[in-house]
N, C-alpha and C positions, 0 to 999 in steps of 0.2 A: 504494500500500500504506500502511495506517495502522499506526503503531507507538505503542502506548500504554505509557508508562513513568512511573516515579517516579524522577526524576533521581538522588537520593542512593542508590538501590538498586544494590548491587554487581552483581547478576545482570542488571539492566537495562543497566548500563554495559558488561558483557561482551557482551550481545546486540547493543547498538548498535555496538560496535567490530567485531563479527563482520559485521554488515550493511555497515558502511563498508568493511571489508577485502574483502568480496565485491563491492563496487561496486553494491549493491542500493539503489535509490532508495526513500525512504519519507517520509511526513509524520509528524512526531513530535508527540505530544500528552501533556501532563502529566496523568496519571490522577487526581491529587488536585485540581488546580485546574480541570480540565475533565472531571468525572466522566461516564462513559458513561450515557446515558439508558436508561430501561426499554426503549424501542423498539429502540435499538441492541443492547442486551444480548440481547433476544429474537431479533432477526435473526441475531446472531453465534452464539448458542447453536444455533439451528436449522440454520445453515449448517455448523457445526463437526462435528456428529455425536458430540460428546463428552458425557459425563454432566455435568449441571449443576454437580455438586460441583467439577469441574475449573476452574470459573470463580471459585471462592472462594480467597482467600489464606489457606489453613488455618494458616500459620505466623505470621500477623499478630496484632498486639496486639488489634486491634478484634475479630477473629474469636474470640479467647479471651475477651475482656471480655464479649462478648455470649453466650458459652457456646454457640456455634453447632454445635459438634460434637454436642451432645445435642439441639439444637432442629431442625436441618435435616431429619432424617428424618421429622419430624412436620409439616413445612411443605409446602404445594403448590408446584408449579413457579412459579406466578404469584407467590406470596408470596416465594419465594426471589429471583426476578428483581427484584421491587419493592425488596426489601432491598438487593440488590447495587447498585441504582441510587441508593441514598441516600448512599453513601460509596465513593469510589474506592479507599480503603485496604482495602476488603473484597475487591476484585477481584484475581485472580491476575495477576501481571505478570512480565515484559513480556507484552503481548498484541499479536499481529500479526493484522491483518485484510486479506486480499487479496480479489480478485474471487471466488475459488473456495474459499478455505480460511481457517481461524481456528486460530491456535496460542496456547496458554496456557503461560506459563513458557518457559524457555530450555533446550532439549535440542538440542544442536548437530546430532545425527544427524537428528532430525525436521525441523529447519529446513533442513538441506541437501537432504533429500528433497523438500520442498515448495517451497522458494524458489530453488533453483539451476537 
């Protein structure tokens, strides 16, 4: 299982502690230093069944600075995925990728359902 995180993020810290407490093994990846590629994002998006907007860190400074709230609706999926691949800080975190599922953000109930 791949766990993408931004270490200073408090939600990422909570999620990591939860994984550790549950004894769930994972490979950790710093989302800013090792940004997801376009190919990874496309694959994860397709596997997730989630709307593409769920992959954006909508509360992030970069999201606001680029005024993406107004721009995303007019962008194609391709453009959105390419944009996400330019900066890990645009990507919702933590992000968990398993063989069969992708989780964006940390909602304990969702994680319990899919990871336990």
